[in-house]
N, C-alpha and C positions, 0 to 999 in steps of 0.2 A: 803668539799663542794666547788664547783666552784662558783666564784663570778658572780653576775648577769652581763649579757652582756651589754655593753655600746652601745649607738647609734653611728653608724659610723660618722654621721655628727658632733656629739659632740666630738668624738675622734679627728677629724681634726679641729674642731673649726670653722665650716662654716655653713651657712644657707642651708636649703634644696634646694633652687633654685640656688646654686652656680654653675658657669660654670666651664669648665675644667681648665681654666687659674687660677681661684681662688683656685680650689682644689690642683693644682700643687704647687702654692705659699704657701698655708697652710701646705702642706705635707713637703716641703723643709725646711720651717721655724721650724717646730716642730721636724723634723728629725735631724737638727743640734743640738738641745737641748737634745734630748732623745737618741742619738746614744750611745750604751754601751761603746764605746771607749772614749767618752768625758764626759759623764754624771756621776755625783757622786751618783745619785739615785740608791739604791740597787735593785730597781724594773725596772731599765731602759730597760733591755733586753725584758721583757714581754711587757712593754709599747711601745717599738719600733716595736715589732712584730705586736701588735694591730694596731698601726699607719699604718704600711705597708699594713696590711690586709684591713683596712678601705679604704686606697687610691686605692688599687688594685680593690676592688669591685666598688667603686664610680666613678672611672675614665673610666670604660667600660660602654658604653651605655646600653647593654643588661643586664649585671650584676646589674647595678644601677637601671634599671627599675624593675627587679625582687626583688631587695632589698627593693625598695620603696613600692612595692606591698605586699611582704611577710615578710619583716623585717629580723631580726636576725635569725629566725628559718631556713631559707633557705640558710644561708651563706656558709656552708660547701659544699653544693651541687653546688652552682652557682658561687663561688668566683674565680675559676681558669680561666685564660684567654681562654683556650681551651673550657671550658664549656660556657663561655660568648659568644664566637664566634659561637659555635654550636647552642646555643639558638637563637642568632640573625639570623642565617641562617634558623632555623625552623620557626621563626616568619615571616621572609620575604616570605618563601615558602607558609605558610598558608594564608598570606595576598594576595599573588598572586593567590592562589587556590580559595579563597573566591570570587575574582572578576571574575573568569572564570566559567560561568554557562554553562549548557548543551544547545547547539544550538537547535532551534526549529526543529523538525523532527528527531533528533538523537534518536536512540533507545538504544544506549549503549555508554559508555565512557570506553576506554581502556587505562589503566595506563601503561607506559613503563619507564624503566630507560634510562638514556642518552646513555649508551653503547648498550643496547638492540636495541634502535631505530637506532643507527649507523650501526649495523650489520644485522638488520632484525630479525623478530621473528614470532612465531605462537601463537595464542590465541584462546581459545574456548569462544565464546560469547553467553551468554544466554539472551534472551529478550522476551517480549510479542509481538507477531506478529500482523499485521494489518488485518482487515477483519471483517466479520460479527461476527465471534467467535474469541476472542483473545486467542490464544494458546501459550503456552510456547514453544519457539523455541531455537534451539542450532545450531550454525554455527561455522565452523572452519575458522578463519580469518588469512590470510597470510599478514604479515606486511613487506613491502619492506625495504631493507637497505636504510638508509638515511632519514627515516620517520621524519616528523617535527611535532612540537606541533601544535594542532589545525587542522591537516590534517583530511579529511573526507574519509573514505573507505567504499565502498558499500558492503552490506551483500548479498551474492549470494542467490538466491531463494526467495527474498522478494523485489519486486519492490519499489524503493523509500526509502528503509530502509538503514541507514548508521550508522557507528560507528565513533566517534570522538576520535582522539589520544591525550593523554595528556602525554607529554614527560617531565620528571623531568630534571632540569638543571644538567650540569656536576658537580660532586662534586669537590670542590676546593682542597681537600687534603684528601687522604685515611687515613692518620695518624689522622686527625681530627675526622674522622668517628670512628676509633678504640677507640680514647680517649673518644668520646661521649658515646660509648657503655660501656666502662670501668667505666665511672662516673655514669652510671645508668640513663642517661638523657632520654634514650629511654622509660623508664618506665613513664616518665612525658609527653610523646607525647599525650596520651589520655586526660590527664588533661588540657594541654595547648590547644589542639584542642577544647575541651569543652568551654574554656574561650574565644577563639578568633573566633571560627566558630559557637559556640553555639546554 
């Protein structure tokens, strides 16, 4: 039976409010004592791995925030640097999206990837038309190359109706995106969206 997980703050010997400098100092001091090459403790290797894992999780802002919120249960999912970076990116994206509301008069919002906006695209837009009877309408929208976030495009056939473009930022690294998918973080998107956009 596996031993009960220790709190990472206890492993490092720091308070919950410790800053990155305090975390680094605590890690280095304990690493000198617990390193398997210098320690006589027969359990030194396991303790050193636990120490390194605790430092890895608590030294990253995103992984630390998740650890503080969900504790030990989420450590395997969130402890890698790539996962922490991906989660930080998702949190930034959602925070940005939450601030961007649909402008008054817009009948649709069209989401585009960075590369789609750069090369141009076509979308079918469905919306409720204006008038005495609100009918469901469908329009084919041509998005020109070089489209920008927040740009307004008129919808042909309906005076005054327009769609607003929402262009996602350029991904920093496609390797990160593959790593994110491999770690199963995409499954957490709905949960995190519920927490932050709720």
